[in-house]
N, C-alpha and C positions, 0 to 999 in steps of 0.2 A: 886043454883039460875045457871040459864045459861046466859052467854052473847051472843046477836045475831049479825048479822052485822050491823041491823040498829043500836043497843046499841053503836057499836063502832063508827059509822057514828056521833052519836048524842055527844058521848065522843069528837072527833075531832072537833065537830063544835063548841061545848062550850069552849074548852080549846084554840080554835086559833080563837079569834075575828074577825081577818081579812079574815076570808075564810066564804064565803056563804054555805048553805047546800049542795047545787049543787058540790061546789069545794070539799067541806069533803066528800061526797059520791064518787067523782072521784078520791081522793086520797087515800081512803080506797080500792076500786077495785083496783085501780092502783099495791097497795101493794099486796093483794091477789092474782093480776094476776100475778106479777113478782115470787111471791113465788111457786104457782103451776108450771109456768114453768120452774122454777129452778129444781124443784123436777121432772117432767116429764121428762127432758132431762138426770135424774139420777145423778146430782150432789146434795150434800150436800146444806143446808141451815142453817147457823152460824147467831144468833142475839145475840149480846153479851150481857151480863147481863141476857138475857131471857133462851137462851139454843141452841141445834141443832138438826137439823130433819136430818136423814139419809135416802139415798134409800137403802136397802138391796134386794139381791138375794136369794130367798130359792128355795132349790133344789124341784124336783118331791120327793114325798114321799107317802107312803101305809098310806091310810085311810079306815075307815069304817061307814058304813052308820046305824046311831043308831037307827033307825026303823026298817031296815030289817037286820041289822048283815053283811050284805054283804061287803067283802073287795072291796077296789076301788082304783084307781090312783090318787092322784092329782098332776095337773099340776103344774111345775114350775112357779115363781111369783114373782113379787116386792113388797114389801111392805115398807113403810114409819116408819120409829121409832123416838121416839124423847127422848131427855137426857135433861133434865132439868140442868141450869147452877148452880153453886154452890150458886150463889147469890140466885138466886130463890128458889131453894131447902130450903136454911136457913130461907128465909123470909116465906115460906110456914110452914116449921114448928115451927115457932114464936107463930102460931096462935093457 
C-alpha cells in the first residue's frame, strides 16, 4: 500500500479536529516545502524518532550503456539518502 499526499492531508484533518481541510492541506504542503528546501540547500533533515535524510555528493564515474555496451562517463551529482532511526527500524521489524 502506498500513502499519498492526499492521504496525509486526510489523516492530519481527521486527527486535528480544530483544522479545516484547507488548513490541513496547507500544513502538509508547508512541511513538504520546508523539507524540500532544506535538502535542496544541501543540509541534512533530522526527524527525531523517524530518521535522517542526508544529501551526499557522488563523484563522476565510468558507466556502461546496457543496450550498446558503450562506455560512458556519468556526471557528478547529489543524491538524497535516508537512514531510519533505531525506533522506526525496531517498529518496522516487529511486524
